[in-house]
N, C-alpha and C positions, 0 to 999 in steps of 0.2 A: 769586380771581376767574378767573384764567387756568389754574387747576389742573383737569385733566380727570380723569374717573374712571379712565382707564388708568394714570395716574401713581399714583393712590391705591392701586390694586390691586397694583402692582409692588413694594410694600414687603414681599415675602415673606421667609422665613427660610431656614435650612439645609434644612428639610424639602422645600421646593420644588426645591432644587438636587439633592437625592438622588432625588426622584421623577422628575426628568427623565432620570436615568441608568438607572432600572430597566428601561425597554423595551430599551435598548441591551444591558444585561447579559443579559436574557432572550433576545434574538436571538443573542448569542454562545453562550449555553448550548445553545440549540436547534441551532445550526450545528455545535457541537462533537459533540453526540450523534448527529446525523444524517449528518454528512459526515466530519469529521476522525477520529473514533474508529474507524469501520468501515474507513477507508482504512489506518490504522495497523495494525489487526488483519489486514487482507489482506496488507499488506507483510510482517508478521511471519510469516504462514503461508507466503508465497512464499520467504522467506529460509530457513525450516526445510526446505522442499521441496528447495531448491537445495543446501543443506548435506548432505542425506541421499542425494544421487545416488550410484549405484553402477554398476559395470560390469554390463551386461545389461539395464538399465532401458530401456523403450521410452518415448521422449519426443517432444513436439511443441515446435518452436521458435516464437518469436514471429513468424517469417516464414511459418509453416505447414509447415515441413519435418518429416516423420516419420522417425524413425530409432531405432537402438539404440545406447546408450552403449557404446563400446568402450574408452575410456580416460578417466580423470578425473585431471587434474593439480591440484597445489596452487596454481598460479599463476592460477587462475580460468578455465582453458581446458578444454573438454570435447571429446573426439573422438567424433563420431557416425557410425555406419555407416548410410548412407541406402540403399544397394544393395549387392549382393555385390561386395566389393572396392573400393567407393567410400566413402571416409571424408572427413568434413568436420570442421574444427576451428571451434568456436564458443565464445563467451564463456558462462560459466555463467548470467549474468543474462538471456541471451536464451532460456533454457528457459522456456516458458510453462506446460507441463503435463507431468506424468508419467502415462503411460497404464497401464503394467504395471510394478509393482515386482518385483524379483527378491528371493528369500529370501536372507538372509545365510548365508554358508557356516558350517557347523557344524564347529568345530575340536576 
């Protein structure tokens, strides 16, 4: 007598529990392919660009400074010549873009 139609409909099974997670799974999949995956790809390209820096490359730092690489150290520091006789030491990770690549020396 006091049983309402809402209680009668709540007697679902495992299928209703799974169907409630389907939108959440779809949202995560869409976010992965639209946001996470492209960001990982961009980070991988940036790392490859940083690893291939050579002396003579013209670069732009993340601060907007243009210069030519004069020395590349193994400890993550790059020396950039921004004007004649003016050299600045910056971290490799702050290199935002390589403008002109130099050709490798033929040995």
